[in-house]
N, C-alpha and C positions, 0 to 999 in steps of 0.2 A: 309215354305217359298219356292217359286219356284226357281229352279236353273236358273241362268242367263247363256245363251248360246250365246256368241258373235261370229259373223262371219264377216271376213273382207278379203280383197285380200291377205294381208300379215299378218303374226303373228310376233310381235316384240319379238324375242327371246332375253333373257338376254345376255349381253356381258361383257367383263372384265371392261368396262367403263360405265356400266349401261345399261338401256334399249335402244335398237337400236331406232334411230329416236328421240333423246333427244331434238332436236330443237323445239319440240312441235308438235301439231297436233293430228292426230288420235292415234298414238302409245302411247304417253304419257298419254293421256286422258283415253283410254280404259284400260291400264294396272292399272291405279289408280282405276277405277271403279270396275274391277274384283277383286282386292285385298280386297275391301270393301264388295262386295256382294258374292264372291265366284263364281265358275262356270268354264266354258270351253271357251277357245278361239280357233276357228277353222279357218284355212285358208292355203294359199300357203306357203310352207317353204322358198320360194325364190331360191330353188335348181332346177336344170335341170336333168331329167332322160330320158333315151332312151325309156323305157317302164314303165311309172309311174303306181304305184299300186293305185287302188281305196281305199284300206284300209289305213287310216291315221296312222301316227306314233304319239304315245301319250306319253307325259312326264309331270311331275309335276314340277313347279318352284315356290317356295315361296307361296304356297297355291293357285296357278292358274294352271289348266290343259291346256296344250298346245297340240292341235291335228293339225297335218299338213300333207299335201300331196305335192308331187313333180309334176312338169309339164314337158311336152315334149317341145323340141325346137320350134316346129311348134305352139304349144299352146302359148308359150311366145311371138313369133313373131306376131301371129294373134290376140290373146285375149288381151294381155298386151300392147306391143308396138304398135299394130295395132289399134283395135277398141276402147279400153279404153283410150289410151293416144294420138292417132292421129286422132280420130273421136270425141268421147264424151267430152274429156277434152277441146280441143280448142273450140268446139261448145258451151259448157256450160260456157265458159269464154268469149263468144261473139266474138270469132276469126274465123269467117267464112273463112277468107283468108288462114288460116292454117288447116282447117278441111278437112280430106281425107275421101272420101266415096267409100269404096271397099267392094264388096260382100263377098270376101273370108275372110276378117278380121271380118265382121259381123257374118259370119257362125262360125268362130273360137271362137268368144265371146260367142255365144249361146252354142257351144259345151263344152266349159270349165265350163260354169254355169251349164250345165247338169252333168258334172263330179263332181262339188261341190255338187250338190243335191244327186247324188248316193252315195258319200262318207259320207255325212253328215247325211242322213236319219237314218242309223242304230245306230248312236250315241245318237239320241234324245230320251229323256224320256218323258212320257205323260204330266208331269206338267211343263216342261221347258218353259221359256220364251225365244224366239229366237229373237235376235237383229242383223239384217244384216246391214252392213255399206258400203256405198258409191257406186259410179257410176260403179265400176267394176262388181257389183253383182245385178243390177237392176232386172234381170229375175229370180233370185234364189228363191224368194218366190213362184212364179208360179210353178217352177220346184218341190219344196217341196210339194205344194198342189197336184200336179198330182201324186205324190208318196204316197199320203194318209196321209201326216202330217196335223193334225188338231190343232196343237198348235197355240197359239197366236204368230204371227210373225210380228215384227216391222222393219221398214227400216228408216235409217237416211242418208241424203245426206249432205256431208261435203262441197260441192262445190255449186256455184250458180245454180239456175234453170233459163234458159234463157227465154226471152219473146217469146210468141207464134210465132210471125213473124219470129224469128230466128229458133226456134225449129222445125218448119215444114219443114225446108230445109233438115232434116234428113230422108233418105229413110226409109220407114216402121216405122215412128215415132209413129203412133197409136198402132202398135203391141207392141212396147217397153213400152208404158205407160200402156197398158192393163196388161202386166205382173206386172208392178209396183203396180196396183190396187189389186193384189192378197194379199198384206199385209193388216193387220188390222189397224196399225198406220204408217203414213209416216211423218217424221220430217225433217224440214229445219232450216237453220241457223238463218234466220231473216224473217221479214214480207214481204220484197220485193220478195224473192225467192218463198215463199208460195203463194203470190198473183199471180205470174206468172204461177205457176202450176195449181192453181184453175181456172185461166182464160182459160188455155188450156183445162182442163177437161170440162168446161161449153161450150166453143165455138167449139171444135173439136170433142168431144165425146158425146155431148148432155147430160151430166150428170146433175143431180140436186145437186146444190152446196149451202151450207149454209155458207156464208163468216164468220159469227159471230162465229160459232162453229168449222169450218173446216170439217163439215160432207159432204161426197160425197156419193150420192146414184146412183148406176149404176148396170145394169144387175142383179138386185135382191139382191145385197149385199151393205153393208155400210162400208165405209172406213173413218178414221179420219186423217186429214192432219193439222199439226200445226207447229208453229215456236218454236224451243227449242234452244236458243243461247248457244253454248258450252262455257264452262269456263276452266280455268287451275286447276290443283290440287294445290290449294293455300297453304295449310299447308305444303305439301311436297316440293314445290318450295321455300317457305320462309325458310324451314330448310336448304336448300342449301346455303343460305346467311350466315349461321353461320359456315360454313366449312372453313378450312384453304385454300382449293383450291379456293374458291370464293374470299376470302380476298387477296390472293396472286395475283390472276388474276386482280382484281381491282387495286392493287398497281402497277402491271406491265403496265397496260394501262395508269395510271396517270403519272408514271415516264417516260415511253417511248414517251408520247405525250408532255413532258416537261410542263405539267400542262396547256396547251391550252385546250379549250373546245373540248371534244370528242363528236362526233355525230355518232351514230351507226345504221346500218341496218343489219338484220339477216334474210336471206331468202334462201329457196332452189333456185338453179339456174334454173329458170323457166321464160318463157316469160310473164306469167300472173302477175309476181311480179313487173313489171315496172322498172327493173334495169337500162336498158340503158336510159329511160326517167329520172330516178333519177339522173343519172350522168349528163345528160344535164342540169337539174335544179341546180346541184351543180356548174357546169361550169358557168352557167349564174350568180349565186351568186358571184363567184369570179371575173367575168367580170365586174359586177356592183360595187363591193366593193374589189378592188384588195388589199387594205391596211389590209383587215381582214384575209388574208391568215396567218397572225401571230396569229390570235385568234382561228382558227377552224382546226380540223383534222377529216376527215370522215373515219370510219372503216367499211367496207363492208364485212361481213362474209357470203359467198355464197357457201355452200357444193354442189358438182355436183349431178345431178339426171338425170335418164333416158338417159344416155350418148349414148345409141344405136339409138336414135331418132335424125334425122338431124336438126330439128328446135332447139333442145337444144344445139347441137354443135355450131350452128350459134350464139345463144344468148351468149354463153360463149366467143366466139371470139370477138363479138361486145362489150361486157362489159369490157374485157381486153383492147381492143383498146381505148375506151373512158376513162378509168381510166388512161391509159398511156398518153393520150393527155393532161389531166388536170395536171398530174404530170410533164410532159415535159414542159409545159408552166409556172407552178407556183412553181416548186421545187427549193430549194436552197441546198447548201451543207449540211446544218443541218436541212432541213425542207422538208417533203414530205406531201402534203395536203390530199392525198387519199391513204388508205391502203386497198388493195383488198386480202382477205383471202379465198382461194378456198379449205377449209377443214371443217369438222364438229368439234364440241366442246361438252364437257359434259355439263349437266344442271348447275352444279356448276360454271364452267368456264363462261358460258353465264350470270349467275347471276352477277358475278364479272364484266363482260363487261358492262352489263346494268347499274349497280350501279355506275361505273366510268364515264358514258356517260351522259352528260347534255342535250343532244337532242337525241330522238329516232325518226328515220325517217323510216316510214312504209308506203309505197306508192304503193301498187299493183294497177294494172289497173282494176282488178276485183278479189274479193276474197270472199269465202263463209263466213268466219269469220275473221280470222287472230289472232292466239293466241300469236304471238310475241308481238303485241301491248299490250296485257294484262300482258305478263311476264315483259315487260319493266316498266309498271306502278307499278307492284307489287314490283319490285326490287329497287325502288327509296328510297333515304334517306328522311324520313318525315320532317326533319329540313331543307333540301336543295334539294328538288326534281327537276328532269329534266322536260323537256317539250316534249310531244308526238306530232309529226306531223304525221297525219293519213290520208290516202286516204279516200275521201268521198264515194268511190266505194267498200270499204270493209264492210263486214257485221258488224264488230266491230264499225264502225262509228255510227250505230244506237243505241249503248249503250254508247260509250265513247264520248259523245257530247261535253265534255269540252276539248278535244284535239283540236289542230289547224287543222281543216279539210281543205284538199288541193285537188286541181284537179291534178292528177299525170301526165296528158297529157300536162300540161302547165309548161314549164321551168320558166316562169315569176312568176307563183303562188308558185312554190316550192322555188324559190329564195327569194321571199317576206316573206314566212313563216319561212325560215331559219333565216332571219334577225330579225323577231319578236321574235323567240325562243331565239336567242342570247341575245337580249336586254330586255327580259321580266323580270320585277322586282320580287323579292322573294315573296312578298305578293300574287301576281297574280298566280305565279307558284304553291304556296301552295294551293290556293283556287281551282284551276283547278285540282290539283293532288288529293286533298281529296275526291272530288266527284267521280273521276274515280276509285280511290282506293277502295272506298266503294262498287262500282259495281263489281270490279274484285274479291274482298274478298267474297262478299255475293253470286254472281252469279257464283259459282265455279263448278267444274266438279262433285262434289257430288250432288249438287242441280240439275244439268243438267240430271244426271243419274236417280235420284229419280223422277224427273218429267216425263221423258220418260217412265221408267219402270212402274210407277204408272198408266199412261194412258194406256199402253199396257196391264197391268194386268186387267184393267177394261173393256177392249175392248169386245164388244158383250154382256155386261151384262145389 
């Protein structure tokens, strides 16, 4: 069996409270995949060094080899804070108004990808399957090819791929996509993002594209592009529910809310998650139904992220202001309708929060998939499940069609869905949950990994 070699911007090193990034997403999914398949996880350590070494630091953790390199301050500013998170991230989430186009950061992005290629190439063995992840490392496959790496190399994009009319606003967009086509298999979270990419390849590059198979023929080589919806590590996540930590957290939520209905949101503090818009929808609900302030408490868990970037500082201030306005207008001595928690939690604690909450409010403005929606469904009590309110603009909406699908830009729509969720009878809640739960259980991270690596192992045959 070929060794799996995973490459991502950051490597989620173990911590005293479990794997870093336990809120879900790339870190939790890949750690689970590597434990099952074995192999190496390569990426940035998250540390800054004055003169970083090309040679990675290597250590073994619980059967997974972690290989990491440090970055210089200029690299972090230009590659990570700059091009990756101030150019590609907002553009790929349809936010042209926040997208910054700077030549220096673009050059820093390419420079760090070259550094990754230099550091990674000596570690690769001939039979390794190399699986590169996310928008930080789009050019890496091309860098490996130029260094003589002939292995099968796959790439998975965890965020949306924007429509062609938006994407062509990126300077040198063709150059970036041609580096992406150095991979053998390119994966997207759902059909919508895949279709946007295939449209670009056909329209802008003149590639021959077979929509049915995802085959792209260009410049004498063939690339396969397909949708691989990511799932959660279902078995591991459900095991958290049996822990004392999860049960105690659920009890704390229930007792502290005085057994009013708890509604929960769990998101990184990011403008793509629609947090201010979510608060506007909650405010609209209370404006329409002031008597129901006795029935509902909203808990928003929003750990900070990318705090060096100005747009993230702005979103935190706006969210705190809106939460304060709702509480100022609706609080009483013994009642606060919105709880805003600006810190992370372990997976077991999140399980307990989900289990105790009868409404899950997941309303990103645009999201590649959104694993929080799937975690919420998995954590529900089968005899008394809660209701998932889910943005129709999240990739998860293509799978979890029995959620209450909402337009996250509309406060009226959010308010209406909250009312429907609060008043939904048990029989309907069960029927909706059972279908979603079957999807979350079966379309798990193991299946996701197996599908992608199987296609990658067959590439070129």
